[in-house]
N, CA, C and O of each residue as an XYZ file, in Angstrom:
332
protein
N     136.615    159.370    154.047
C     135.435    160.082    153.472
C     135.530    159.883    152.082
O     136.299    160.572    151.412
N     134.768    158.939    151.544
C     134.956    158.652    150.017
C     133.676    159.210    149.441
O     132.635    159.207    150.099
N     133.744    159.639    148.341
C     132.572    160.344    147.352
C     131.968    159.067    146.712
O     132.602    158.082    146.332
N     130.608    159.264    146.662
C     130.153    158.314    145.811
C     129.979    158.897    144.307
O     129.841    160.107    144.130
N     129.993    158.031    143.304
C     129.961    158.611    141.851
C     128.932    158.140    141.153
O     128.803    156.935    140.933
N     128.202    158.928    140.789
C     126.756    158.623    139.866
C     126.975    159.145    138.424
O     127.423    160.283    138.282
N     126.717    158.465    137.468
C     127.087    158.918    136.193
C     125.614    159.478    135.355
O     124.614    158.764    135.423
N     125.581    160.425    134.793
C     124.278    160.796    134.216
C     123.893    159.682    133.143
O     124.791    158.919    132.787
N     122.588    159.538    132.593
C     122.463    158.921    131.319
C     123.329    159.224    130.309
O     123.902    158.261    129.800
N     123.653    160.674    129.750
C     124.488    160.763    128.864
C     125.858    160.693    128.966
O     126.581    160.465    127.997
N     126.298    160.895    130.204
C     127.638    160.259    130.241
C     128.015    158.815    130.168
O     129.120    158.369    129.857
N     126.855    158.095    130.527
C     127.177    156.765    130.598
C     127.067    156.293    129.169
O     127.780    155.355    128.812
N     126.269    156.840    128.358
C     126.199    156.568    126.975
C     127.436    156.867    126.055
O     127.969    156.190    125.177
N     127.782    158.445    126.691
C     129.016    158.587    125.975
C     130.417    157.599    126.405
O     131.306    157.316    125.602
N     130.390    157.266    127.501
C     131.547    156.528    128.004
C     131.162    154.906    127.309
O     132.212    154.288    127.131
N     130.154    154.254    126.966
C     130.033    153.047    126.220
C     130.401    153.059    125.102
O     130.697    152.029    124.498
N     130.465    154.397    124.528
C     130.809    154.499    122.711
C     132.255    154.567    122.673
O     132.844    154.279    121.631
N     132.827    154.890    123.626
C     134.336    155.031    123.194
C     135.366    153.740    123.565
O     135.109    152.908    124.435
N     136.332    153.744    122.900
C     137.186    152.408    122.603
C     137.409    152.165    124.117
O     137.180    152.989    125.003
N     137.792    151.164    124.247
C     137.715    150.247    125.744
C     139.116    150.773    126.479
O     139.152    150.763    127.709
N     140.448    151.305    125.597
C     141.268    151.991    126.663
C     141.322    153.285    126.768
O     142.118    153.778    127.568
N     140.471    154.113    125.969
C     140.101    155.608    126.610
C     138.747    155.715    127.477
O     138.423    156.717    128.113
N     138.065    154.604    127.405
C     136.964    154.412    128.479
C     138.072    153.976    130.152
O     137.964    154.484    131.268
N     138.716    153.251    129.837
C     139.719    152.713    130.961
C     140.272    153.912    131.760
O     140.223    153.942    132.990
N     140.782    154.866    131.033
C     141.662    155.896    131.207
C     140.778    156.717    132.004
O     140.899    156.788    133.227
N     139.675    157.491    131.191
C     138.918    158.285    131.710
C     138.307    157.758    133.304
O     138.249    158.458    134.316
N     137.928    156.463    133.174
C     137.236    155.526    134.469
C     138.324    155.980    135.838
O     138.047    156.347    136.980
N     139.558    155.782    135.191
C     140.602    155.893    136.251
C     140.760    157.003    136.798
O     140.981    156.982    138.009
N     140.704    158.264    136.128
C     140.668    159.887    136.250
C     139.610    159.840    137.338
O     139.890    160.077    138.513
N     138.582    159.579    136.990
C     137.301    159.586    137.883
C     137.494    159.149    139.158
O     137.258    159.879    140.121
N     137.960    157.866    139.282
C     138.083    156.946    140.498
C     139.175    157.819    141.387
O     139.035    157.849    142.610
N     140.194    158.483    140.793
C     141.043    159.132    141.839
C     140.430    160.358    142.590
O     140.810    160.774    143.685
N     139.233    160.965    141.682
C     138.519    161.964    142.363
C     137.622    161.576    143.566
O     137.063    162.405    144.284
N     137.524    159.940    143.746
C     136.680    159.618    144.815
C     136.930    159.851    145.931
O     135.983    159.836    146.719
N     138.262    160.149    146.431
C     138.934    160.503    147.912
C     139.132    161.805    148.016
O     138.823    162.280    149.109
N     139.579    162.576    147.169
C     139.987    163.891    147.457
C     139.720    164.572    145.972
O     140.650    164.550    145.166
N     138.415    165.197    145.588
C     138.202    165.389    144.357
C     138.844    167.014    143.706
O     139.169    167.316    142.558
N     138.846    167.771    144.888
C     139.409    169.050    144.495
C     141.088    168.955    144.109
O     141.550    169.617    143.180
N     141.625    168.373    144.643
C     142.992    168.004    143.986
C     143.274    167.568    142.614
O     144.336    167.750    142.017
N     142.114    166.910    142.119
C     142.211    166.498    140.508
C     141.189    167.126    139.557
O     140.837    166.810    138.420
N     140.849    168.047    140.324
C     139.740    168.989    139.225
C     140.001    170.415    139.107
O     140.863    170.965    139.792
N     139.218    171.081    138.184
C     139.382    172.633    137.978
C     138.143    173.188    137.980
O     137.352    172.420    137.433
N     137.576    174.299    138.401
C     136.413    174.801    138.434
C     136.059    175.476    136.540
O     136.845    176.174    135.899
N     135.128    175.143    136.212
C     134.750    175.557    135.179
C     134.349    176.979    135.157
O     133.133    177.033    135.341
N     134.881    178.186    135.005
C     134.536    179.390    135.305
C     133.090    179.756    134.650
O     132.639    179.467    133.542
N     132.501    180.524    135.771
C     131.043    181.181    135.538
C     129.871    180.039    135.519
O     128.742    180.260    135.080
N     130.316    178.751    136.073
C     129.480    177.786    136.308
C     129.755    177.161    137.663
O     130.816    177.437    138.223
N     128.873    176.332    138.240
C     129.107    175.374    139.469
C     129.767    174.272    139.342
O     129.838    173.543    140.331
N     130.339    173.918    138.243
C     130.742    172.667    137.573
C     132.451    172.503    137.696
O     133.210    173.439    137.945
N     132.768    171.399    137.512
C     134.426    171.165    137.682
C     134.333    170.393    136.359
O     133.411    169.861    135.741
N     135.998    170.580    136.121
C     136.204    169.456    134.947
C     137.304    168.737    135.339
O     138.006    169.142    136.265
N     137.546    167.696    134.736
C     138.901    166.665    135.040
C     139.319    166.388    133.543
O     138.552    166.326    132.582
N     140.720    166.230    133.538
C     141.544    165.888    132.241
C     141.826    164.684    131.789
O     142.367    164.071    132.710
N     141.728    163.950    130.735
C     142.085    162.748    130.628
C     142.622    162.574    129.258
O     142.116    161.830    128.418
N     143.695    163.314    129.079
C     144.604    163.402    127.385
C     143.527    164.693    126.949
O     143.372    165.729    127.595
N     142.916    164.361    125.815
C     142.155    165.175    125.057
C     140.741    165.333    125.315
O     139.932    166.126    124.833
N     140.600    164.361    126.225
C     138.986    164.023    126.888
C     139.093    165.194    128.115
O     140.073    165.724    128.638
N     137.645    165.351    128.331
C     137.241    166.155    129.547
C     135.878    165.605    130.100
O     134.880    165.300    129.446
N     136.049    165.556    131.309
C     134.967    164.889    132.018
C     134.272    165.963    132.883
O     134.941    166.274    133.869
N     133.320    166.481    132.778
C     132.242    167.443    133.430
C     131.253    166.756    134.798
O     130.403    165.865    134.801
N     131.746    167.518    135.764
C     131.125    166.941    136.886
C     130.669    167.887    137.811
O     131.169    169.008    137.721
N     129.758    167.669    138.755
C     129.286    168.441    139.770
C     129.636    167.729    140.977
O     129.404    166.546    141.223
N     130.155    168.483    141.619
C     130.541    167.912    143.411
C     129.493    168.617    144.552
O     129.243    169.805    144.754
N     128.997    167.410    145.199
C     127.989    167.895    146.488
C     128.834    167.318    147.607
O     128.986    166.121    147.848
N     129.432    168.486    148.343
C     130.196    168.103    149.474
C     129.142    167.483    150.666
O     129.367    166.422    151.248
N     127.989    168.316    150.913
C     126.993    167.834    151.838
C     126.559    166.422    151.730
O     126.161    165.812    152.723
N     126.618    165.947    150.692
C     126.054    164.501    150.420
C     127.318    163.505    150.236
O     127.241    162.291    150.424
N     128.548    164.224    149.822
C     129.755    162.950    149.701
C     129.370    162.641    147.980
O     129.409    161.439    147.718
N     129.031    163.495    146.868
C     128.592    162.905    145.892
C     129.361    163.567    144.512
O     129.519    164.780    144.367
N     129.697    162.788    143.771
C     130.229    163.587    142.489
C     129.166    162.867    141.133
O     129.171    161.679    140.809
N     128.444    163.797    140.607
C     127.829    163.568    139.537
C     128.596    163.716    138.197
O     129.024    164.844    137.953
N     128.797    162.859    137.414
C     129.284    162.825    136.190
C     128.284    163.237    135.169
O     127.322    162.509    134.923
N     128.480    164.435    134.531
C     127.714    165.126    133.745
C     127.566    164.508    132.414
O     126.612    163.915    131.911
N     128.994    164.849    131.870
C     128.925    164.952    130.539
C     131.016    164.570    130.267
O     131.982    164.971    130.916
N     130.925    163.655    129.030
C     132.085    163.231    128.999
C     132.494    163.409    127.332
O     131.728    162.941    126.489
N     133.541    163.997    126.990
C     133.746    164.433    125.666
C     135.147    165.066    125.270
O     135.996    165.312    126.127
N     135.303    165.269    124.169
C     136.617    165.772    123.507
C     136.746    167.346    123.990
O     135.771    168.078    124.163
N     138.075    167.722    124.170
C     137.943    168.986    124.753
C     137.561    170.242    123.952
O     137.449    171.324    124.528
N     137.321    170.085    122.377
C     136.756    170.992    121.937
C     135.139    171.159    121.668
O     134.703    172.132    121.053
N     134.285    170.104    122.194
C     133.079    169.857    122.299
C     132.245    169.896    123.457
O     131.050    170.186    123.417
N     132.971    169.562    124.631
C     132.234    169.585    125.807
C     131.941    170.422    126.391
O     131.463    170.216    127.506
N     132.105    171.811    125.875
C     131.700    173.067    126.742
C     130.380    173.799    126.130
O     129.774    174.754    126.615
N     130.078    173.019    124.820
C     128.815    173.662    124.119
C     127.490    173.280    125.028
O     126.373    173.669    124.686
């Protein structure tokens, strides 16, 4: 049971703008979520979204269990991601 990962246009642009070592770290965190996402993420209170940590960076995602899909919505610094 492996989840498919889809990046939104916004998340894809944010990932492209980052330094290579930071983007590799973020991608490795996202790839860990592919097999068992709930062991690597935390629910964002008051929403249907989840977040994962990669140092000071946060990855905002939505998990669709019935379709085995993880949609990466937004990638950003901790202080800006929830705006």
